[in-house]
Structure formats: C-alpha cells, structure tokens
N, CA, C, O and the ligand as a Tripos MOL2 file, in Angstrom:
@<TRIPOS>MOLECULE
protein
  253   251    64     0     0
PROTEIN
NO_CHARGES

@<TRIPOS>ATOM
      1 N           5.2070   -8.3920   14.0240 N.3       1 MET1
      2 CA          4.5430   -7.1440   13.6380 C.3       1 MET1
      3 C           3.4330   -7.4230   12.6190 C.2       1 MET1
      4 O           3.5690   -8.2680   11.7340 O.2       1 MET1
      5 N           2.3610   -6.7000   12.7730 N.am      2 VAL2
      6 CA          1.2470   -6.8490   11.8340 C.3       2 VAL2
      7 C           1.4420   -5.8880   10.6670 C.2       2 VAL2
      8 O           1.7500   -4.7090   10.8420 O.2       2 VAL2
      9 N           1.2550   -6.4210    9.5070 N.am      3 GLU3
     10 CA          1.3220   -5.5690    8.3300 C.3       3 GLU3
     11 C          -0.0660   -5.0110    8.0370 C.2       3 GLU3
     12 O          -1.0500   -5.7490    7.9880 O.2       3 GLU3
     13 N          -0.1250   -3.7120    7.8460 N.am      4 LYS4
     14 CA         -1.4030   -3.0670    7.5730 C.3       4 LYS4
     15 C          -1.3560   -2.3620    6.2310 C.2       4 LYS4
     16 O          -0.3220   -1.8500    5.8010 O.2       4 LYS4
     17 N          -2.5140   -2.3540    5.5840 N.am      5 ALA5
     18 CA         -2.6080   -1.6800    4.2860 C.3       5 ALA5
     19 C          -3.3860   -0.3820    4.4410 C.2       5 ALA5
     20 O          -4.3500   -0.3040    5.2030 O.2       5 ALA5
     21 N          -2.9570    0.6180    3.7170 N.am      6 CYS6
     22 CA         -3.6300    1.9130    3.7350 C.3       6 CYS6
     23 C          -4.8430    1.8720    2.8180 C.2       6 CYS6
     24 O          -4.7450    1.4640    1.6610 O.2       6 CYS6
     25 N          -6.0010    2.3040    3.3480 N.am      7 LYS7
     26 CA         -7.2110    2.2880    2.5250 C.3       7 LYS7
     27 C          -7.1820    3.3770    1.4660 C.2       7 LYS7
     28 O          -7.8740    3.2830    0.4530 O.2       7 LYS7
     29 N          -6.3970    4.3900    1.6960 N.am      8 ALA8
     30 CA         -6.3560    5.5140    0.7600 C.3       8 ALA8
     31 C          -5.4530    5.2190   -0.4340 C.2       8 ALA8
     32 O          -5.8190    5.5040   -1.5740 O.2       8 ALA8
     33 N          -4.2690    4.6470   -0.1760 N.am      9 CYS9
     34 CA         -3.3130    4.4730   -1.2840 C.3       9 CYS9
     35 C          -2.8250    3.0340   -1.4340 C.2       9 CYS9
     36 O          -2.0240    2.7580   -2.3270 O.2       9 CYS9
     37 N          -3.2790    2.1160   -0.5970 N.am     10 ARG10
     38 CA         -2.9240    0.6910   -0.6570 C.3      10 ARG10
     39 C          -1.5190    0.3660   -0.1380 C.2      10 ARG10
     40 O          -1.1430   -0.8060   -0.1090 O.2      10 ARG10
     41 N          -0.7540    1.3420    0.2610 N.am     11 PHE11
     42 CA          0.6100    1.0920    0.7330 C.3      11 PHE11
     43 C           0.5910    0.1990    1.9690 C.2      11 PHE11
     44 O          -0.1950    0.4230    2.8900 O.2      11 PHE11
     45 N           1.4560   -0.8110    1.9870 N.am     12 VAL12
     46 CA          1.5180   -1.7410    3.1150 C.3      12 VAL12
     47 C           2.6840   -1.3580    4.0150 C.2      12 VAL12
     48 O           3.8170   -1.2190    3.5560 O.2      12 VAL12
     49 N           2.3900   -1.1890    5.3070 N.am     13 SER13
     50 CA          3.4430   -0.8410    6.2510 C.3      13 SER13
     51 C           3.3440   -1.7320    7.4770 C.2      13 SER13
     52 O           2.3180   -2.3660    7.7210 O.2      13 SER13
     53 N           4.4110   -1.7700    8.2350 N.am     14 GLU14
     54 CA          4.4960   -2.6590    9.3920 C.3      14 GLU14
     55 C           4.6050   -1.8480   10.6690 C.2      14 GLU14
     56 O           5.5180   -1.0370   10.8280 O.2      14 GLU14
     57 N           3.6630   -2.0760   11.5820 N.am     15 GLY15
     58 CA          3.7470   -1.4380   12.8840 C.3      15 GLY15
     59 C           3.5890    0.0710   12.8740 C.2      15 GLY15
     60 O           4.0770    0.7510   13.7770 O.2      15 GLY15
     61 N           2.9130    0.6040   11.8630 N.am     16 SER16
     62 CA          2.7200    2.0540   11.8230 C.3      16 SER16
     63 C           1.2980    2.4270   12.2010 C.2      16 SER16
     64 O           0.3660    1.6530   11.9810 O.2      16 SER16
     65 N           1.1360    3.6000   12.7650 N.am     17 GLU17
     66 CA         -0.1910    4.1270   13.0610 C.3      17 GLU17
     67 C          -0.7090    4.9290   11.8740 C.2      17 GLU17
     68 O          -1.9130    5.0180   11.6320 O.2      17 GLU17
     69 N           0.2270    5.5050   11.1500 N.am     18 LYS18
     70 CA         -0.1270    6.3040    9.9810 C.3      18 LYS18
     71 C           0.5910    5.7650    8.7640 C.2      18 LYS18
     72 O           1.6720    5.1850    8.8660 O.2      18 LYS18
     73 N          -0.0270    5.9650    7.6010 N.am     19 CYS19
     74 CA          0.5950    5.5210    6.3600 C.3      19 CYS19
     75 C           1.8460    6.3520    6.0790 C.2      19 CYS19
     76 O           1.7730    7.5790    6.0040 O.2      19 CYS19
     77 N           3.0020    5.6830    5.9220 N.am     20 PRO20
     78 CA          4.2320    6.4240    5.6380 C.3      20 PRO20
     79 C           4.2230    7.0290    4.2330 C.2      20 PRO20
     80 O           5.0510    7.8800    3.9080 O.2      20 PRO20
     81 N           3.2980    6.5890    3.4260 N.am     21 ASN21
     82 CA          3.2440    7.0540    2.0370 C.3      21 ASN21
     83 C           2.3630    8.2980    1.8830 C.2      21 ASN21
     84 O           2.7590    9.2550    1.2170 O.2      21 ASN21
     85 N           1.1690    8.2930    2.4940 N.am     22 CYS22
     86 CA          0.2410    9.4060    2.2730 C.3      22 CYS22
     87 C          -0.2610   10.0230    3.5750 C.2      22 CYS22
     88 O          -1.1100   10.9130    3.5410 O.2      22 CYS22
     89 N           0.2510    9.5640    4.7340 N.am     23 SER23
     90 CA         -0.0990   10.1170    6.0450 C.3      23 SER23
     91 C          -1.5380    9.8580    6.4830 C.2      23 SER23
     92 O          -1.9850   10.4160    7.4840 O.2      23 SER23
     93 N          -2.2690    9.0170    5.7460 N.am     24 SER24
     94 CA         -3.6180    8.6680    6.1690 C.3      24 SER24
     95 C          -3.5500    7.7660    7.4000 C.2      24 SER24
     96 O          -2.6040    6.9950    7.5550 O.2      24 SER24
     97 N          -4.5590    7.8630    8.2810 N.am     25 ASP25
     98 CA         -4.5900    6.9360    9.4160 C.3      25 ASP25
     99 C          -5.6180    5.8340    9.1880 C.2      25 ASP25
    100 O          -5.9800    5.1160   10.1200 O.2      25 ASP25
    101 N          -6.0810    5.7040    7.9690 N.am     26 GLN26
    102 CA         -7.0570    4.6660    7.6250 C.3      26 GLN26
    103 C          -6.3380    3.3820    7.2350 C.2      26 GLN26
    104 O          -6.3080    3.0050    6.0640 O.2      26 GLN26
    105 N          -5.7580    2.7150    8.2320 N.am     27 LEU27
    106 CA         -5.0320    1.4760    7.9680 C.3      27 LEU27
    107 C          -5.8650    0.2830    8.3960 C.2      27 LEU27
    108 O          -6.6080    0.3580    9.3750 O.2      27 LEU27
    109 N          -5.7440   -0.8150    7.6680 N.am     28 THR28
    110 CA         -6.5090   -2.0050    8.0000 C.3      28 THR28
    111 C          -5.6520   -3.2510    7.9170 C.2      28 THR28
    112 O          -4.7440   -3.3490    7.0920 O.2      28 THR28
    113 N          -5.9600   -4.2110    8.7980 N.am     29 GLU29
    114 CA         -5.2680   -5.5040    8.7330 C.3      29 GLU29
    115 C          -5.9670   -6.4400    7.7650 C.2      29 GLU29
    116 O          -5.4450   -7.5030    7.4280 O.2      29 GLU29
    117 N          -7.1570   -6.0360    7.3150 N.am     30 LYS30
    118 CA         -7.9560   -6.9260    6.4680 C.3      30 LYS30
    119 C          -7.6760   -6.6800    4.9940 C.2      30 LYS30
    120 O          -8.4350   -6.0230    4.2820 O.2      30 LYS30
    121 N          -6.5570   -7.2370    4.5760 N.am     31 TRP31
    122 CA         -6.2080   -7.1170    3.1610 C.3      31 TRP31
    123 C          -5.5600   -8.4200    2.7300 C.2      31 TRP31
    124 O          -5.1370   -9.2190    3.5660 O.2      31 TRP31
    125 N          -5.4850   -8.6300    1.4340 N.am     32 SER32
    126 CA         -4.8150   -9.8230    0.9320 C.3      32 SER32
    127 C          -4.1790   -9.5280   -0.4210 C.2      32 SER32
    128 O          -4.6200   -8.6570   -1.1720 O.2      32 SER32
    129 N          -3.1540  -10.2690   -0.6920 N.am     33 ASN33
    130 CA         -2.3910  -10.1540   -1.9380 C.3      33 ASN33
    131 C          -1.7390   -8.7770   -2.0800 C.2      33 ASN33
    132 O          -2.3560   -7.7460   -1.8110 O.2      33 ASN33
    133 N          -0.5030   -8.7910   -2.5010 N.am     34 TYR34
    134 CA          0.1620   -7.5150   -2.7110 C.3      34 TYR34
    135 C           1.0880   -7.5860   -3.9030 C.2      34 TYR34
    136 O           1.4810   -8.6640   -4.3470 O.2      34 TYR34
    137 N           1.4230   -6.4350   -4.4030 N.am     35 VAL35
    138 CA          2.4700   -6.3620   -5.4190 C.3      35 VAL35
    139 C           3.5980   -5.5270   -4.8450 C.2      35 VAL35
    140 O           3.3680   -4.5900   -4.0800 O.2      35 VAL35
    141 N           4.8200   -5.8770   -5.2220 N.am     36 TYR36
    142 CA          5.9490   -5.0680   -4.8110 C.3      36 TYR36
    143 C           6.3300   -4.1690   -5.9800 C.2      36 TYR36
    144 O           6.6970   -4.6440   -7.0550 O.2      36 TYR36
    145 N           6.2360   -2.8770   -5.7530 N.am     37 VAL37
    146 CA          6.5830   -1.9070   -6.7910 C.3      37 VAL37
    147 C           8.0010   -1.4180   -6.5360 C.2      37 VAL37
    148 O           8.2780   -0.7970   -5.5100 O.2      37 VAL37
    149 N           8.8900   -1.7000   -7.4690 N.am     38 GLU38
    150 CA         10.2860   -1.3370   -7.2760 C.3      38 GLU38
    151 C          10.6010    0.0060   -7.9360 C.2      38 GLU38
    152 O          11.3340    0.8320   -7.3930 O.2      38 GLU38
    153 N          10.0340    0.1930   -9.1030 N.am     39 ASP39
    154 CA         10.3310    1.3860   -9.8980 C.3      39 ASP39
    155 C           9.0190    1.9710  -10.4300 C.2      39 ASP39
    156 O           8.6190    1.6870  -11.5590 O.2      39 ASP39
    157 N           8.3570    2.7870   -9.6120 N.am     40 PRO40
    158 CA          7.0150    3.2730   -9.9510 C.3      40 PRO40
    159 C           6.9390    3.9760  -11.3080 C.2      40 PRO40
    160 O           5.9240    3.8860  -11.9990 O.2      40 PRO40
    161 N           8.0020    4.6670  -11.6860 N.am     41 ALA41
    162 CA          7.9750    5.4410  -12.9250 C.3      41 ALA41
    163 C           7.9230    4.5380  -14.1540 C.2      41 ALA41
    164 O           7.4240    4.9380  -15.2060 O.2      41 ALA41
    165 N           8.4410    3.3180  -14.0120 N.am     42 ASN42
    166 CA          8.4980    2.4240  -15.1590 C.3      42 ASN42
    167 C           7.6880    1.1560  -14.9620 C.2      42 ASN42
    168 O           7.9980    0.1240  -15.5570 O.2      42 ASN42
    169 N           6.6640    1.2180  -14.1420 N.am     43 SER43
    170 CA          5.8710    0.0360  -13.8590 C.3      43 SER43
    171 C           4.4150    0.2500  -14.2670 C.2      43 SER43
    172 O           3.7700    1.2030  -13.8300 O.2      43 SER43
    173 N           3.9080   -0.6480  -15.1090 N.am     44 GLU44
    174 CA          2.5080   -0.5650  -15.5190 C.3      44 GLU44
    175 C           1.5880   -0.7820  -14.3260 C.2      44 GLU44
    176 O           0.5630   -0.1130  -14.1920 O.2      44 GLU44
    177 N           1.9630   -1.7300  -13.4540 N.am     45 ILE45
    178 CA          1.1440   -2.0000  -12.2690 C.3      45 ILE45
    179 C           1.0680   -0.7540  -11.3950 C.2      45 ILE45
    180 O           0.0030   -0.4010  -10.8880 O.2      45 ILE45
    181 N           2.2080   -0.0960  -11.2250 N.am     46 ALA46
    182 CA          2.2320    1.1100  -10.4050 C.3      46 ALA46
    183 C           1.2790    2.1570  -10.9570 C.2      46 ALA46
    184 O           0.5800    2.8270  -10.1970 O.2      46 ALA46
    185 N           1.2470    2.3000  -12.2780 N.am     47 LYS47
    186 CA          0.3290    3.2720  -12.8840 C.3      47 LYS47
    187 C          -1.1140    2.8720  -12.6520 C.2      47 LYS47
    188 O          -1.9650    3.7150  -12.3680 O.2      47 LYS47
    189 N          -1.3870    1.5680  -12.7750 N.am     48 ASN48
    190 CA         -2.7580    1.0890  -12.6060 C.3      48 ASN48
    191 C          -3.2840    1.3340  -11.2000 C.2      48 ASN48
    192 O          -4.4570    1.6680  -11.0300 O.2      48 ASN48
    193 N          -2.4330    1.1730  -10.1890 N.am     49 ILE49
    194 CA         -2.9100    1.3400   -8.8130 C.3      49 ILE49
    195 C          -2.5490    2.7080   -8.2520 C.2      49 ILE49
    196 O          -2.8560    3.0000   -7.0970 O.2      49 ILE49
    197 N          -1.9090    3.5430   -9.0420 N.am     50 GLY50
    198 CA         -1.5960    4.9000   -8.6010 C.3      50 GLY50
    199 C          -0.4340    4.9820   -7.6280 C.2      50 GLY50
    200 O          -0.3520    5.9230   -6.8390 O.2      50 GLY50
    201 N           0.4760    3.9960   -7.6750 N.am     51 ALA51
    202 CA          1.6210    3.9850   -6.7700 C.3      51 ALA51
    203 C           2.6830    4.9740   -7.2290 C.2      51 ALA51
    204 O           3.0500    5.0080   -8.4030 O.2      51 ALA51
    205 N           3.1670    5.7700   -6.2970 N.am     52 LYS52
    206 CA          4.1900    6.7520   -6.6420 C.3      52 LYS52
    207 C           5.4970    6.5190   -5.9030 C.2      52 LYS52
    208 O           6.5330    7.0570   -6.2940 O.2      52 LYS52
    209 N           5.4610    5.7310   -4.8470 N.am     53 ALA53
    210 CA          6.6710    5.4220   -4.0840 C.3      53 ALA53
    211 C           6.9220    3.9190   -4.1570 C.2      53 ALA53
    212 O           5.9720    3.1420   -4.2550 O.2      53 ALA53
    213 N           8.1840    3.4970   -4.1120 N.am     54 PRO54
    214 CA          8.4760    2.0650   -4.1000 C.3      54 PRO54
    215 C           7.9790    1.4230   -2.8120 C.2      54 PRO54
    216 O           7.9890    2.0490   -1.7530 O.2      54 PRO54
    217 N           7.5460    0.1780   -2.9100 N.am     55 GLY55
    218 CA          7.1040   -0.5170   -1.7130 C.3      55 GLY55
    219 C           6.0520   -1.5560   -2.0360 C.2      55 GLY55
    220 O           5.8010   -1.8700   -3.1990 O.2      55 GLY55
    221 N           5.4350   -2.0890   -0.9790 N.am     56 LYS56
    222 CA          4.4010   -3.0970   -1.1380 C.3      56 LYS56
    223 C           3.0250   -2.4280   -1.1920 C.2      56 LYS56
    224 O           2.7270   -1.5250   -0.4100 O.2      56 LYS56
    225 N           2.2030   -2.8870   -2.1210 N.am     57 TYR57
    226 CA          0.8560   -2.3520   -2.2430 C.3      57 TYR57
    227 C          -0.1600   -3.4850   -2.2210 C.2      57 TYR57
    228 O          -0.0180   -4.4760   -2.9380 O.2      57 TYR57
    229 N          -1.1810   -3.3280   -1.3940 N.am     58 ALA58
    230 CA         -2.2230   -4.3540   -1.2790 C.3      58 ALA58
    231 C          -3.1270   -4.3250   -2.5020 C.2      58 ALA58
    232 O          -3.4900   -3.2570   -2.9930 O.2      58 ALA58
    233 N          -3.4840   -5.5000   -2.9840 N.am     59 LEU59
    234 CA         -4.3960   -5.5730   -4.1330 C.3      59 LEU59
    235 C          -5.8420   -5.6600   -3.6940 C.2      59 LEU59
    236 O          -6.7290   -5.0930   -4.3320 O.2      59 LEU59
    237 N          -6.0820   -6.3810   -2.5850 N.am     60 ASN60
    238 CA         -7.4470   -6.5320   -2.0970 C.3      60 ASN60
    239 C          -7.5520   -5.9800   -0.6820 C.2      60 ASN60
    240 O          -6.8910   -6.4630    0.2380 O.2      60 ASN60
    241 N          -8.3860   -4.9690   -0.5230 N.am     61 ILE61
    242 CA         -8.6080   -4.3920    0.7990 C.3      61 ILE61
    243 C         -10.0910   -4.4780    1.1160 C.2      61 ILE61
    244 O         -10.9420   -4.0430    0.3400 O.2      61 ILE61
    245 N         -10.3760   -5.0550    2.2880 N.am     62 LYS62
    246 CA        -11.7710   -5.1260    2.7240 C.3      62 LYS62
    247 C         -12.1330   -3.8470    3.4480 C.2      62 LYS62
    248 O         -11.4120   -3.4020    4.3410 O.2      62 LYS62
    249 N         -13.2330   -3.2670    3.0700 N.am     63 SER63
    250 CA        -13.6160   -2.0040    3.7070 C.3      63 SER63
    251 C         -14.5810   -2.2540    4.8470 C.2      63 SER63
    252 O         -15.0160   -1.3090    5.5050 O.2      63 SER63
    253 ZN         -1.5930    5.7030    2.2510 Zn       64 ZN64
@<TRIPOS>BOND
     1     1     2 1
     2     2     3 1
     3     3     4 2
     4     3     5 am
     5     5     6 1
     6     6     7 1
     7     7     8 2
     8     7     9 am
     9     9    10 1
    10    10    11 1
    11    11    12 2
    12    11    13 am
    13    13    14 1
    14    14    15 1
    15    15    16 2
    16    15    17 am
    17    17    18 1
    18    18    19 1
    19    19    20 2
    20    19    21 am
    21    21    22 1
    22    22    23 1
    23    23    24 2
    24    23    25 am
    25    25    26 1
    26    26    27 1
    27    27    28 2
    28    27    29 am
    29    29    30 1
    30    30    31 1
    31    31    32 2
    32    31    33 am
    33    33    34 1
    34    34    35 1
    35    35    36 2
    36    35    37 am
    37    37    38 1
    38    38    39 1
    39    39    40 2
    40    39    41 am
    41    41    42 1
    42    42    43 1
    43    43    44 2
    44    43    45 am
    45    45    46 1
    46    46    47 1
    47    47    48 2
    48    47    49 am
    49    49    50 1
    50    50    51 1
    51    51    52 2
    52    51    53 am
    53    53    54 1
    54    54    55 1
    55    55    56 2
    56    55    57 am
    57    57    58 1
    58    58    59 1
    59    59    60 2
    60    59    61 am
    61    61    62 1
    62    62    63 1
    63    63    64 2
    64    63    65 am
    65    65    66 1
    66    66    67 1
    67    67    68 2
    68    67    69 am
    69    69    70 1
    70    70    71 1
    71    71    72 2
    72    71    73 am
    73    73    74 1
    74    74    75 1
    75    75    76 2
    76    75    77 am
    77    77    78 1
    78    78    79 1
    79    79    80 2
    80    79    81 am
    81    81    82 1
    82    82    83 1
    83    83    84 2
    84    83    85 am
    85    85    86 1
    86    86    87 1
    87    87    88 2
    88    87    89 am
    89    89    90 1
    90    90    91 1
    91    91    92 2
    92    91    93 am
    93    93    94 1
    94    94    95 1
    95    95    96 2
    96    95    97 am
    97    97    98 1
    98    98    99 1
    99    99   100 2
   100    99   101 am
   101   101   102 1
   102   102   103 1
   103   103   104 2
   104   103   105 am
   105   105   106 1
   106   106   107 1
   107   107   108 2
   108   107   109 am
   109   109   110 1
   110   110   111 1
   111   111   112 2
   112   111   113 am
   113   113   114 1
   114   114   115 1
   115   115   116 2
   116   115   117 am
   117   117   118 1
   118   118   119 1
   119   119   120 2
   120   119   121 am
   121   121   122 1
   122   122   123 1
   123   123   124 2
   124   123   125 am
   125   125   126 1
   126   126   127 1
   127   127   128 2
   128   127   129 am
   129   129   130 1
   130   130   131 1
   131   131   132 2
   132   131   133 am
   133   133   134 1
   134   134   135 1
   135   135   136 2
   136   135   137 am
   137   137   138 1
   138   138   139 1
   139   139   140 2
   140   139   141 am
   141   141   142 1
   142   142   143 1
   143   143   144 2
   144   143   145 am
   145   145   146 1
   146   146   147 1
   147   147   148 2
   148   147   149 am
   149   149   150 1
   150   150   151 1
   151   151   152 2
   152   151   153 am
   153   153   154 1
   154   154   155 1
   155   155   156 2
   156   155   157 am
   157   157   158 1
   158   158   159 1
   159   159   160 2
   160   159   161 am
   161   161   162 1
   162   162   163 1
   163   163   164 2
   164   163   165 am
   165   165   166 1
   166   166   167 1
   167   167   168 2
   168   167   169 am
   169   169   170 1
   170   170   171 1
   171   171   172 2
   172   171   173 am
   173   173   174 1
   174   174   175 1
   175   175   176 2
   176   175   177 am
   177   177   178 1
   178   178   179 1
   179   179   180 2
   180   179   181 am
   181   181   182 1
   182   182   183 1
   183   183   184 2
   184   183   185 am
   185   185   186 1
   186   186   187 1
   187   187   188 2
   188   187   189 am
   189   189   190 1
   190   190   191 1
   191   191   192 2
   192   191   193 am
   193   193   194 1
   194   194   195 1
   195   195   196 2
   196   195   197 am
   197   197   198 1
   198   198   199 1
   199   199   200 2
   200   199   201 am
   201   201   202 1
   202   202   203 1
   203   203   204 2
   204   203   205 am
   205   205   206 1
   206   206   207 1
   207   207   208 2
   208   207   209 am
   209   209   210 1
   210   210   211 1
   211   211   212 2
   212   211   213 am
   213   213   214 1
   214   214   215 1
   215   215   216 2
   216   215   217 am
   217   217   218 1
   218   218   219 1
   219   219   220 2
   220   219   221 am
   221   221   222 1
   222   222   223 1
   223   223   224 2
   224   223   225 am
   225   225   226 1
   226   226   227 1
   227   227   228 2
   228   227   229 am
   229   229   230 1
   230   230   231 1
   231   231   232 2
   232   231   233 am
   233   233   234 1
   234   234   235 1
   235   235   236 2
   236   235   237 am
   237   237   238 1
   238   238   239 1
   239   239   240 2
   240   239   241 am
   241   241   242 1
   242   242   243 1
   243   243   244 2
   244   243   245 am
   245   245   246 1
   246   246   247 1
   247   247   248 2
   248   247   249 am
   249   249   250 1
   250   250   251 1
   251   251   252 2
@<TRIPOS>SUBSTRUCTURE
     1 MET1         2 RESIDUE 1 A MET
     2 VAL2         6 RESIDUE 1 A VAL
     3 GLU3        10 RESIDUE 1 A GLU
     4 LYS4        14 RESIDUE 1 A LYS
     5 ALA5        18 RESIDUE 1 A ALA
     6 CYS6        22 RESIDUE 1 A CYS
     7 LYS7        26 RESIDUE 1 A LYS
     8 ALA8        30 RESIDUE 1 A ALA
     9 CYS9        34 RESIDUE 1 A CYS
    10 ARG10       38 RESIDUE 1 A ARG
    11 PHE11       42 RESIDUE 1 A PHE
    12 VAL12       46 RESIDUE 1 A VAL
    13 SER13       50 RESIDUE 1 A SER
    14 GLU14       54 RESIDUE 1 A GLU
    15 GLY15       58 RESIDUE 1 A GLY
    16 SER16       62 RESIDUE 1 A SER
    17 GLU17       66 RESIDUE 1 A GLU
    18 LYS18       70 RESIDUE 1 A LYS
    19 CYS19       74 RESIDUE 1 A CYS
    20 PRO20       78 RESIDUE 1 A PRO
    21 ASN21       82 RESIDUE 1 A ASN
    22 CYS22       86 RESIDUE 1 A CYS
    23 SER23       90 RESIDUE 1 A SER
    24 SER24       94 RESIDUE 1 A SER
    25 ASP25       98 RESIDUE 1 A ASP
    26 GLN26      102 RESIDUE 1 A GLN
    27 LEU27      106 RESIDUE 1 A LEU
    28 THR28      110 RESIDUE 1 A THR
    29 GLU29      114 RESIDUE 1 A GLU
    30 LYS30      118 RESIDUE 1 A LYS
    31 TRP31      122 RESIDUE 1 A TRP
    32 SER32      126 RESIDUE 1 A SER
    33 ASN33      130 RESIDUE 1 A ASN
    34 TYR34      134 RESIDUE 1 A TYR
    35 VAL35      138 RESIDUE 1 A VAL
    36 TYR36      142 RESIDUE 1 A TYR
    37 VAL37      146 RESIDUE 1 A VAL
    38 GLU38      150 RESIDUE 1 A GLU
    39 ASP39      154 RESIDUE 1 A ASP
    40 PRO40      158 RESIDUE 1 A PRO
    41 ALA41      162 RESIDUE 1 A ALA
    42 ASN42      166 RESIDUE 1 A ASN
    43 SER43      170 RESIDUE 1 A SER
    44 GLU44      174 RESIDUE 1 A GLU
    45 ILE45      178 RESIDUE 1 A ILE
    46 ALA46      182 RESIDUE 1 A ALA
    47 LYS47      186 RESIDUE 1 A LYS
    48 ASN48      190 RESIDUE 1 A ASN
    49 ILE49      194 RESIDUE 1 A ILE
    50 GLY50      198 RESIDUE 1 A GLY
    51 ALA51      202 RESIDUE 1 A ALA
    52 LYS52      206 RESIDUE 1 A LYS
    53 ALA53      210 RESIDUE 1 A ALA
    54 PRO54      214 RESIDUE 1 A PRO
    55 GLY55      218 RESIDUE 1 A GLY
    56 LYS56      222 RESIDUE 1 A LYS
    57 TYR57      226 RESIDUE 1 A TYR
    58 ALA58      230 RESIDUE 1 A ALA
    59 LEU59      234 RESIDUE 1 A LEU
    60 ASN60      238 RESIDUE 1 A ASN
    61 ILE61      242 RESIDUE 1 A ILE
    62 LYS62      246 RESIDUE 1 A LYS
    63 SER63      250 RESIDUE 1 A SER
    64 ZN64       253 GROUP 0 **** ****
C-alpha cells in the first residue's frame, strides 16, 4: 500500500482516497519525513503542525 500525505493537514494515511483526518481529497505520494503524534494535547510538535488527532504527519510535502 502507498502511504499518502494530506496537503491540507499533513496526516499520513494508507490506501485512502480521502484524508481520514480532515476529509480533504488533496492527497499526495510526494512527501518525506514524518512525525508520529501520540498525544496531540501534550505535544509541542503537534501544536507546531496543527495536529489534533493521533497519527503520522508528514513534515515535507511537495506541492
Ligand atoms: Zn487532511
């Protein structure tokens, strides 16, 4: 399965047509590096990238 990153919220999902996090269909395979956010409420990284749900978030997305 190809992992795709959402251009709107950076959420990384596998085999989805739509982002399970924000329902955007702007997904791309052209991304690199990710952070795993386990506890968004207590994570500085999550605040920096605007993550609200636990999961993988892409750091670099090519537009
Ligand atoms: Zn999204």
